[in-house]
ROMARNU-879020 format. One record per residue (C-alpha): x, y, z. Coordinates in steps of 0.2 Angstrom, whole numbers, padded with zeros to 4 digits, always signed. Example, Ala and Ser with C-alpha at 12.3 -4.5 7.8 and 13.67 -1.06 7.14 Angstrom:
<pts>
+0062-0022+0039+0068-0005+0036
</pts>
This chain:
<pts>
+0000+0000+0001+0008+0017-0005+0007+0032+0006-0009+0040-0003-0017+0024+0000-0013+0022+0017-0018+0040+0020-0035+0037+0012-0038+0021+0021-0035+0030+0037-0046+0045+0033-0061+0033+0029-0058+0023+0045-0058+0040+0054-0074+0047+0045-0083+0031+0050-0080+0035+0068-0081+0054+0067-0097+0061+0075-0099+0044+0085-0112+0045+0099-0101+0039+0113-0115+0045+0127-0113+0049+0145-0109+0064+0153-0093+0068+0143-0105+0070+0127-0113+0086+0133-0103+0099+0124-0104+0092+0107-0102+0076+0097-0085+0069+0097-0076+0068+0081-0059+0060+0076-0047+0069+0064-0031+0067+0056-0020+0083+0059-0026+0094+0046-0012+0108+0046-0001+0119+0057-0015+0124+0068-0019+0106+0072-0002+0102+0077+0000+0117+0088-0017+0112+0096-0008+0095+0099+0007+0101+0106-0002+0112+0119-0015+0098+0124+0002+0086+0128+0010+0100+0137-0005+0102+0148-0011+0084+0150-0005+0075+0167+0002+0060+0158+0010+0070+0142+0028+0066+0138+0040+0072+0125+0036+0056+0115+0018+0062+0113+0022+0078+0108+0023+0080+0088+0041+0085+0088+0045+0068+0092+0034+0061+0078+0040+0074+0066+0058+0070+0069+0054+0050+0067+0046+0054+0050+0060+0064+0044+0074+0052+0048+0065+0035+0046+0051+0039+0033+0038+0031+0044+0020+0036+0040+0010+0047+0051-0006+0040+0056-0010+0053+0071-0027+0054+0078-0034+0070+0086-0052+0069+0095-0062+0085+0096-0078+0092+0104-0083+0106+0094-0067+0116+0093-0060+0110+0108-0046+0095+0108-0051+0082+0120-0038+0068+0116-0024+0064+0105-0015+0047+0099+0000+0049+0091+0002+0034+0079+0015+0029+0065+0015+0015+0052+0032+0005+0052+0035-0005+0038+0047-0018+0045+0058-0030+0034+0058-0040+0049+0039-0040+0054+0028-0033+0040+0017-0019+0044+0015-0011+0062+0006+0003+0070+0016+0009+0084+0013+0023+0097+0026+0028+0096+0043+0022+0087+0059+0024+0097+0049+0030+0112+0049+0024+0129+0031+0030+0130+0016+0033+0119-0002+0029+0119-0019+0038+0121-0020+0055+0130-0038+0059+0133-0049+0070+0144-0061+0055+0147-0064+0036+0146-0076+0040+0131-0064+0049+0121-0050+0037+0125-0062+0022+0120-0066+0031+0103-0048+0034+0099-0044+0016+0103-0057+0010+0091-0052+0021+0077-0034+0015+0080-0040-0003+0079-0049+0000+0063-0034+0007+0055-0025-0008+0060-0037-0020+0052-0041-0010+0037-0022-0008+0033-0017-0027+0036-0006-0022+0051+0000-0036+0061+0000-0027+0078-0006-0011+0086+0006-0007+0100+0001+0006+0114+0016+0011+0124+0007+0018+0139+0013+0020+0157-0003+0012+0163-0014-0001+0153-0031+0008+0149-0039-0001+0135-0050-0013+0142-0049-0026+0127-0031-0024+0121-0018-0036+0127-0005-0033+0139+0014-0033+0132+0023-0040+0147+0041-0038+0151+0045-0019+0152+0049-0010+0167+0049+0009+0171+0061+0018+0183+0058+0036+0189+0057+0046+0206+0057+0063+0212+0073+0074+0213+0078+0082+0230+0073+0099+0232+0091+0107+0231+0107+0102+0223+0117+0100+0239+0103+0086+0244+0107+0075+0228+0122+0066+0236+0112+0060+0251+0099+0054+0239+0111+0042+0231+0115+0025+0239+0131+0023+0247+0139+0012+0234+0136+0023+0218+0141+0039+0228+0157+0030+0233+0161+0026+0217+0157+0043+0210+0169+0051+0221+0183+0040+0218+0181+0043+0200+0182+0062+0203+0194+0063+0217+0206+0049+0213+0204+0045+0194+0203+0064+0189+0185+0062+0180+0177+0077+0176+0159+0080+0169+0156+0092+0153+0141+0097+0146+0143+0103+0128+0131+0101+0113+0147+0100+0102+0150+0082+0109+0135+0074+0101+0144+0065+0088+0157+0060+0099+0144+0053+0111+0134+0044+0096+0152+0034+0092+0152+0029+0111+0134+0024+0111+0137+0014+0094+0151+0004+0103+0141+0000+0117+0126-0006+0107+0138-0017+0097+0144-0025+0114+0125-0028+0119+0121-0036+0102+0109-0023+0098+0107-0010+0083+0112+0008+0085+0101+0022+0079+0107+0034+0065+0117+0049+0069+0105+0059+0059+0091+0055+0071+0100+0063+0086+0106+0078+0077+0088+0081+0071+0082+0079+0089+0095+0092+0094+0089+0104+0080+0071+0103+0086+0073+0102+0106+0088+0114+0106+0092+0117+0125+0080+0104+0130+0092+0090+0123+0106+0089+0135+0123+0083+0129+0134+0077+0143+0150+0067+0145+0162+0061+0159+0180+0062+0153+0197+0061+0160+0212+0070+0152+0202+0075+0137+0197+0058+0134+0179+0053+0133+0174+0038+0145+0156+0039+0143+0142+0051+0138+0123+0052+0138+0109+0062+0129+0095+0067+0140+0078+0073+0136+0070+0086+0146+0051+0089+0145+0042+0100+0157+0048+0095+0174+0056+0078+0169+0073+0073+0163+0077+0057+0156+0093+0049+0150+0089+0042+0132+0104+0034+0128+0120+0031+0135+0138+0026+0127+0153+0021+0135+0171+0015+0130+0174-0002+0139+0192+0000+0133+0195+0014+0148+0195+0009+0166+0183+0020+0177+0169+0011+0185+0162+0027+0194+0162+0038+0179+0143+0034+0174+0139+0037+0192+0148+0054+0193+0139+0058+0176+0122+0056+0183+0125+0064+0200+0131+0078+0192+0115+0078+0180+0105+0077+0194+0112+0092+0202+0110+0101+0186+0092+0096+0184+0088+0102+0202+0096+0119+0198+0085+0121+0183+0070+0117+0193+0066+0099+0187+0057+0088+0198+0058+0070+0191+0071+0059+0185+0066+0045+0174+0079+0031+0170+0067+0027+0155+0063+0007+0151+0072-0008+0154+0067-0026+0149+0064-0037+0163+0076-0050+0157+0090-0036+0156+0099-0040+0172+0113-0028+0169+0102-0012+0165+0089-0016+0179+0103-0020+0191+0111-0004+0188+0096+0007+0189+0091-0002+0206+0108+0000+0212+0106+0020+0209+0090+0018+0221+0076+0017+0208+0063+0004+0211+0056-0004+0195+0036-0003+0190+0030-0014+0177+0024-0003+0161+0006-0004+0154+0011-0007+0136-0003-0015+0125-0007-0022+0109-0021-0026+0098-0017-0041+0085-0029-0041+0071-0038-0057+0067-0030-0065+0084-0015-0069+0076+0002-0070+0086+0011-0053+0087+0029-0052+0080+0043-0054+0093+0056-0042+0090+0064-0043+0107+0082-0046+0108+0079-0061+0117+0070-0070+0103+0080-0086+0099+0078-0082+0081+0090-0068+0083+0102-0078+0094+0115-0082+0079+0114-0064+0072+0118-0057+0089+0132-0067+0092+0140-0063+0075+0135-0044+0078+0147-0042+0093+0161-0048+0082+0159-0036+0068+0170-0020+0067+0161-0004+0071+0164+0002+0053+0151-0010+0048+0139-0011+0063+0137+0008+0063+0129+0011+0046+0120-0007+0045+0114-0004+0063+0106+0013+0057+0098+0004+0042+0092-0009+0052+0084+0002+0065+0071+0008+0052+0063-0011+0054+0066-0011+0073+0056+0004+0080+0062+0003+0098
</pts>
């Protein structure tokens, strides 16, 4: 199905449910109608709605989907719910045509979070029904909502993902005391004995990307393209923090953090395993937490980890963060089995073993290409 056909199918499905009588107290203002974004005015209203919604994240914001579209070419299927002229719900949704899994509808690709934001249950249900129609009409293998909390009654749970977040201290001086003893001691050792320093510099983005690619190869995972992070930097500006721990001018590890409203999230981390310095990452995060408090941020979100990823889960727990199951959900048209793109899939075992042995000159461009079919 080409792009025009996809949009026509989406428009037809949306029009069938537009003006649906969803009943209840929520329907008192006007009929509920669902549309695709029609222009800059709709996109602006969408951004404002996400910013004001209690569960809104940077991944719900249109800037994220615009960047994904620009860098990966995935087709937008975003849904907006209106009562009269008032926006009452959004579902950022994109079609991914995966070489490994076929056609997927994801909210949202490469995002930790996604799913429906709505004023009320009736609006949520109509957005879910419209998305389900899109999946059925377009032959999608799965419709995936990356919600923090499961909210759609008849969608299947996607188990195995954990979230890690907690409130930051009130003052920068209180950050040290909020850290567990072991990572605090490791960070101090890195700073005082190893001479590790933390720097914040947007110009380090490419260098950190190279560290990230090295780490992803070591973990037998694909890296996202450099162009994606450059595009995010161009759109987010000062809300994409570029930070690294270095010693003697040599980068040990680095991270790109997403800042949205009062929350900071380390989105990627890269490290050079050839350089010793166990406490460098601890020092980096300590410094970032202090900086976040200075800026007036209130929440540190360590993002998600797969429950079977003992290394990542253990590191975050060691930092004093307790895991919470994420409420990801899926609708599978026709009751078929959804595709399994998790690294733990035995189908990928041989490829993953080979991947760790390939030179970076191969894994960097190949990973960037493959990531179009592996939407996070």
